mmCIF file as gemmi writes it, N, C-alpha and C atoms, coordinates in Angstrom:
data_model
loop_
_atom_site.group_PDB
_atom_site.id
_atom_site.type_symbol
_atom_site.label_atom_id
_atom_site.label_alt_id
_atom_site.label_comp_id
_atom_site.label_asym_id
_atom_site.label_entity_id
_atom_site.label_seq_id
_atom_site.pdbx_PDB_ins_code
_atom_site.Cartn_x
_atom_site.Cartn_y
_atom_site.Cartn_z
_atom_site.occupancy
_atom_site.B_iso_or_equiv
_atom_site.pdbx_formal_charge
_atom_site.auth_seq_id
_atom_site.auth_asym_id
_atom_site.pdbx_PDB_model_num
ATOM 1 N N . MET Axp A 1 ? 0.659 -1.713 -0.494 1 0 ? 1 A 1
ATOM 2 C CA . MET Axp A 1 ? 0.075 0.084 -0.138 1 0 ? 1 A 1
ATOM 3 C C . MET Axp A 1 ? 0.887 1.417 -0.064 1 0 ? 1 A 1
ATOM 4 N N . GLN Axp A 2 ? 2.017 1.338 -0.932 1 0 ? 2 A 1
ATOM 5 C CA . GLN Axp A 2 ? 2.982 2.863 -0.467 1 0 ? 2 A 1
ATOM 6 C C . GLN Axp A 2 ? 2.72 3.28 -2.178 1 0 ? 2 A 1
ATOM 7 N N . THR Axp A 3 ? 2.647 1.765 -3.219 1 0 ? 3 A 1
ATOM 8 C CA . THR Axp A 3 ? 2.816 2.654 -4.459 1 0 ? 3 A 1
ATOM 9 C C . THR Axp A 3 ? 1.652 2.098 -5.343 1 0 ? 3 A 1
ATOM 10 N N . ASP Axp A 4 ? 0.654 1.802 -5.051 1 0 ? 4 A 1
ATOM 11 C CA . ASP Axp A 4 ? -0.25 0.806 -5.78 1 0 ? 4 A 1
ATOM 12 C C . ASP Axp A 4 ? -0.743 1.715 -6.872 1 0 ? 4 A 1
ATOM 13 N N . GLY Axp A 5 ? -1.121 3.142 -6.691 1 0 ? 5 A 1
ATOM 14 C CA . GLY Axp A 5 ? -1.321 3.559 -8.17 1 0 ? 5 A 1
ATOM 15 C C . GLY Axp A 5 ? -0.767 5.323 -7.737 1 0 ? 5 A 1
ATOM 16 N N . PRO Axp A 6 ? -1.3 6.247 -8.613 1 0 ? 6 A 1
ATOM 17 C CA . PRO Axp A 6 ? -1.285 7.707 -8.86 1 0 ? 6 A 1
ATOM 18 C C . PRO Axp A 6 ? -2.229 8.13 -7.765 1 0 ? 6 A 1
ATOM 19 N N . VAL Axp A 7 ? -3.69 7.203 -7.907 1 0 ? 7 A 1
ATOM 20 C CA . VAL Axp A 7 ? -4.443 8.243 -7.134 1 0 ? 7 A 1
ATOM 21 C C . VAL Axp A 7 ? -4.007 7.953 -5.169 1 0 ? 7 A 1
ATOM 22 N N . ASN Axp A 8 ? -3.66 6.598 -4.988 1 0 ? 8 A 1
ATOM 23 C CA . ASN Axp A 8 ? -3.246 6.256 -3.48 1 0 ? 8 A 1
ATOM 24 C C . ASN Axp A 8 ? -1.614 7.333 -3.293 1 0 ? 8 A 1
ATOM 25 N N . HIS Axp A 9 ? -1.107 7.769 -3.676 1 0 ? 9 A 1
ATOM 26 C CA . HIS Axp A 9 ? -0.005 7.936 -3.951 1 0 ? 9 A 1
ATOM 27 C C . HIS Axp A 9 ? -0.505 9.627 -3.474 1 0 ? 9 A 1
ATOM 28 N N . ARG Axp A 10 ? -0.992 9.625 -4.602 1 0 ? 10 A 1
ATOM 29 C CA . ARG Axp A 10 ? -1.766 11.566 -4.331 1 0 ? 10 A 1
ATOM 30 C C . ARG Axp A 10 ? -2.481 11.211 -2.823 1 0 ? 10 A 1
ATOM 31 N N . GLY Axp A 11 ? -3.394 10.703 -2.763 1 0 ? 11 A 1
ATOM 32 C CA . GLY Axp A 11 ? -4.471 10.518 -1.859 1 0 ? 11 A 1
ATOM 33 C C . GLY Axp A 11 ? -3.105 10.906 -0.297 1 0 ? 11 A 1
ATOM 34 N N . LYS Axp A 12 ? -2.293 10.137 -0.111 1 0 ? 12 A 1
ATOM 35 C CA . LYS Axp A 12 ? -1.266 9.412 0.852 1 0 ? 12 A 1
ATOM 36 C C . LYS Axp A 12 ? -0.23 11.143 1.115 1 0 ? 12 A 1
ATOM 37 N N . THR Axp A 13 ? -0.131 11.386 -0.14 1 0 ? 13 A 1
ATOM 38 C CA . THR Axp A 13 ? 0.855 13.039 0.131 1 0 ? 13 A 1
ATOM 39 C C . THR Axp A 13 ? -0.155 14.01 0.743 1 0 ? 13 A 1
ATOM 40 N N . ASP Axp A 14 ? -1.57 14.045 -0.129 1 0 ? 14 A 1
ATOM 41 C CA . ASP Axp A 14 ? -2.611 15.223 0.193 1 0 ? 14 A 1
ATOM 42 C C . ASP Axp A 14 ? -2.562 14.986 1.984 1 0 ? 14 A 1
ATOM 43 N N . VAL Axp A 15 ? -2.405 13.733 2.127 1 0 ? 15 A 1
ATOM 44 C CA . VAL Axp A 15 ? -3.132 13.587 3.694 1 0 ? 15 A 1
ATOM 45 C C . VAL Axp A 15 ? -1.763 14.219 4.821 1 0 ? 15 A 1
ATOM 46 N N . ARG Axp A 16 ? -0.264 13.573 4.319 1 0 ? 16 A 1
ATOM 47 C CA . ARG Axp A 16 ? 0.871 13.764 4.348 1 0 ? 16 A 1
ATOM 48 C C . ARG Axp A 16 ? 0.919 15.559 4.814 1 0 ? 16 A 1
ATOM 49 N N . LYS Axp A 17 ? 0.772 15.981 3.832 1 0 ? 17 A 1
ATOM 50 C CA . LYS Axp A 17 ? 0.996 17.802 3.617 1 0 ? 17 A 1
ATOM 51 C C . LYS Axp A 17 ? -0.248 18.32 4.721 1 0 ? 17 A 1
ATOM 52 N N . SER Axp A 18 ? -1.642 17.774 4.556 1 0 ? 18 A 1
ATOM 53 C CA . SER Axp A 18 ? -2.177 18.456 5.022 1 0 ? 18 A 1
ATOM 54 C C . SER Axp A 18 ? -1.961 18.174 6.994 1 0 ? 18 A 1
ATOM 55 N N . SER Axp A 19 ? -1.429 16.93 7.332 1 0 ? 19 A 1
ATOM 56 C CA . SER Axp A 19 ? -1.252 16.703 8.629 1 0 ? 19 A 1
ATOM 57 C C . SER Axp A 19 ? -0.541 17.427 9.007 1 0 ? 19 A 1
C-alpha cells in the first residue's frame, strides 16, 4: 500500500501535507 497507483500516492501525499 505504498505505490499501488497514482491516486493512492496523491491521497497519501495530500494527507501527509495536510497533517
